N, C-alpha and C positions, 0 to 999 in steps of 0.2 A: 502494499500499500505506498502510494507517495506520499508524502509530510510536505505540504507547500513552504517553502524557503524563501521563495523570490519577493524581493523588497518591492514597495510600490514604485511604479516606473520604471522598473528594470527589466532585462531583458533575458531571454535564453538561448543557447545556442546548441547545436548538434553537431560533432565532429565524429567523422567516419575514420574510423581507426581499425578495424577489424582484420584487415589482411595481414598475409604471413610477412611480407617485405621482401620474399624471394628478388624483385627486380633489384633490390638494393643490396644484394650479397656483392661481398663479406660483411658490409657495416653492421649487417643486422644477425649475422651468427652469434654475437654475445649481446644482444640487447634487442627488445622490441623497437621496432620502425620509428613511432612516436618519440622513443628515448634517445635516439640518436642524436647527438649535437651537431648544429648546424650554428657557424658563428658562436660557438662557445657555450651556447645553452639548447635543451633539447627542443627539438624542430614543432613538438606542440606548442611551446612556450613563445612562440614568434605570433601564433595566430591567437593564442589565451591572452597575451599581453594586449594585443590590439582591441579585443571585444571587452576586455575590462575598460579600456578609455571612454566606451559608449553606454556604460554603464549595464553591462552583460555581467549576472552574478551566479548566474547558474548555466553550467556547462556539462552536456550529457556527452560522453564517451562513449561510442558505439564500439564494444569490443567484443574480441571472440579469442584472441591467441595470446598466451602471457598477460594474462588481466592483472594477475595477484601482483605481480612485478611491476607493472605499471601503477597501479592501484598506490602501492609501496613509497614509488620515489614522487609522485605527484602530487599528491595530497597534502603533505606538507608546503610544497613551494606554494600550490595553488591557495592555500588558506594566506599566505602571507601578502597575495596580490588581493585578496578580498575577494574569492571567488569559491563558490562550492563545485566541486566535481562529483558528477553521479554516473556510476558506471553501470553502462545499460549492457548484460552480457546477454550474447548470442550463443545459442545452443548450436547451431549450423550456420553458416555464412547465408547472409539475408539480402545480398546486394547492395546497391544503393537507394532503395526506397524502402526496403522491409525494414530496417532498423527506425524510421520515422514509426512504422507502427507499432514496433515494441516499445517504442517511449511516447506511445498515445497519450497514455493517462498524466504524464508531464506536460507535454506540449499542448496539450488540450485543456488545461485546466483553468486558463483564462484566452480571453479572447486577443491576446498580444500577438503578433508577429515574431518569427524567430529565425535564426540565421542555420544555414545548414552547410557544412564545409566537409572538402576532401583535406585529409591530414599530410598529403604529399606539396602542396605549394607553399610558394614564396614569393612575396610581391607586398608593394605598400599599400595593406588593407585598406579599400576604402569602407570602409562599415559605415561610417555618418553618413556618407553622400549616397550610399548604399539604402540606409534606413529611410532619406527623404524622396529619395527618387520614388520609392515603394509607395510611401504615403501619397505622392502625387498624384500618381495614376491609379491608384486604388482598386487594382486586380487584385487575384490569389498570388502570384509568383512573379519574383525578378531573378533573372540569371545572370552575373557579370560573366562578360564575354572579352577577349581580348583578341587582339590581330596578330596571326602568327604565317608565315612562310609557306609553311608545309601545314593546311588544315586536313589533309587525309586520314591523319593520324588522330584526328580528337572528333569530338561532337560539332558540329558546324550550324549555326544560326543564321537563317536569313530573316532581316528584320526591315521595319518601315524606319522612316526618320525621328520618329518620335520613338523607337524604341518597342514597340510593338510587333512580336514575333509572327512570322507568318507560318514556318516550318522549322522542325529542328530535325537535323539529318544527322545519324551517327556515324564517324568515318567514312564519309562519301567518296564512290570510286571518281567520277567527275567533278569538277571547279563548280561550285555552288555559290562559296562566299568563302571569305578570309577570316570571319569572324567565328572564334570558339569558344565553345564552353569553359570558363576558365576554374570551374570546381566551388564557386562560391553563391549562395542563394540565400533569398529571403521570401519565407511564404508566412500566408494566414494560415490559421489553425483549420482551417475549409479542406484545404488540401487533404488533410489524414482521410478524408472521406471516399479518396481515390487509390488508396491504396491499402494492400490486404498484409496479414503477418506470412509472410512467405516470401522464400527468395526473387525479388523483384527489382526491374531495373529503373531506376527516374528517367534515364534518359531514353529509353527505348518505349515504357509502358506507361508513363505519365506525362511528360512534356507535351510529346505530340497531341495529346487529347485537350491540355491546358491551350496550346497554340490553337488548336482548332476551335475552339470556343473563346478567341481571344482574351484568355486569361491569364498570359504569360508576357512579359517584357523582358527586356534586355537593357542592362547599361555598362557602357565602354569602360574599361578600365583604362586608367592614364599611368602611365609610369613603366615598368619592369614587370615581367611576371613568369616561372618557372616552375614545371612540374619536375621537383626533385627527387622523384622515385627512382632513378636511376642512377650508378656511379657516374657518369659522364654528365649528365644533366644536374647532379648534385655542384659538379665542381664549376659548371658553366653558371649556375644559379648564384654559387658562393660570389662568382666574379660580379653579377650584377647586384646583389645583396652590397658587395664593399663600395661599389660604385655610389650606389645610392645614399651609404654612410658617409661617403666623401664630401658630396653635395649638402644633406641635411646636418649631420653633427660629425665633423671633420674631427672634432678633438676625440672622438673614440677609437679613430685609430693612431698605430703606432707610427712613431716618426724618428726611433733611435738611429744610431751608425748602421750603414751599410744597407738601409732601406731604399726599396726601388718600387713607387707605386701604392697601391692599396695593400695596408698589411693590418691583420687585428691580433693582437697578441693578450692571451691573457695574463694578469698580472702575478699569478704565480709560477709562471712557466720561467725556464732558465734558459736565458741566451748565451752563449760563448763567445769568444773573440773572433772576428775575422771574419762573420758569417755575413753573405750578401742574402736579401731576405727579399721576395718580391718579383713580380707583380702578383695580387691576389693570392695571397697567403694568409690563412687560417693557422693560429697556434694554440692548443687548447691549454687548460690547467695541469699541471703537475710535469709539462712537457720539457724535457732536456733537450737542445739543441747546441750538441757539445761544438766545439772549435773549427774554424773554418768550412762550415758550411755552406751549401748553396742549396737555396728552395725558392722553387719557383710555380704558380699555380696548383698549390696544394694545400691542402685541408690536413692537419696533422690532431688526432684526437687526444683526449687526456691520458697521463701519463705514459706518453710513448718516450722513447729513449732514440736519439739519432747521434749515432756515433761521429767521431772526428772524419773530418772533410768528404762527406758523404754529399752525394748531388741528388734532390729531389724535384722531379719536373712533372706535373700534369698525375698529381698522386691522391688519392686518401688514404692517409696512413691512420692504422687502427690502433685504438688504445693498448694502451697496456704492452706495445710492441717494441722490440727491441731492433735497430738496424744496424748489422756490422758489415765490414767490408775484411772477404775472407782473403787467404795466402793466397788463392788463384785471382785475384782480382776482381770477382765477382761479389756482388751484395747479397747478404743472406738475410731474410726476416724470419724473427722467431715469435711466436704469438700463443700462448696458452699452448703450446705443443702443437702449432700448425706452421706450415709454411707458406707465406703469402709471394705469391709471384710478382714480380716487379711491372 
């Protein structure tokens, strides 16, 4: 039974975190995907912190995999932000719509609209603008869209100049639009009447019907956007994020000796002498970067040890990983008994 804890005039959000994170391996071998650190904090908290800024006080996490591990680590951090986390456990994978039905009691406990997010996305989250846009058109749902060069990999949105969606096509074979579903939505509770408690795709089974009934609008995202669910895209998204930091809060970037371009280094990391760092490098808490290292376009997760005179370029380096230069001149990496290929 749900005990209502939402404060007056506050909002709710549901984040889809139920996947196994196979696309992001090996980063997800040691921890659930939402706990993988992006720019030195769990990926999920980039979204939660942005939601808190617009008075979201309850966040439902739709989980099915390693939920206890997530609950243990996330709840204390969320409490410090003033947000309550509610874990909605799926006994089987429910797709992108079924989790809304599972959380129906919570999401329909009042008439307030609620946000829904995919957990893999990173951007300048436009929640304030999204809420206002949704209120202005007054329909059942709003999708955030963004323009990409290769839309065939995504759900494509065809809409009018005012944002009213005419059609929603999942991964089209032929070009129809370069505006894609960015994985961020806001809905009125009435959408729950469209969704059954079963494995169900919101993109294929819900959005087309809403568009046909003129109940679905699109708001175009300004600025960068990336689905960071794969290692290559993780690093690309990191570069975009660091560039955004430089434009908005440059004081958060590291500007010590030997730095080129945008670099983010945790205050607990140890940086050796004569290192060359950057561009687009993130170094996590507890990392040791020994003397004479060169690091470019790389993310090094917490507690990793990078030995003297190592060269890292286009890497995502695992936490608690030790990189050594062998006698044969080849680099080896040991991580909890595993070998990590270059």
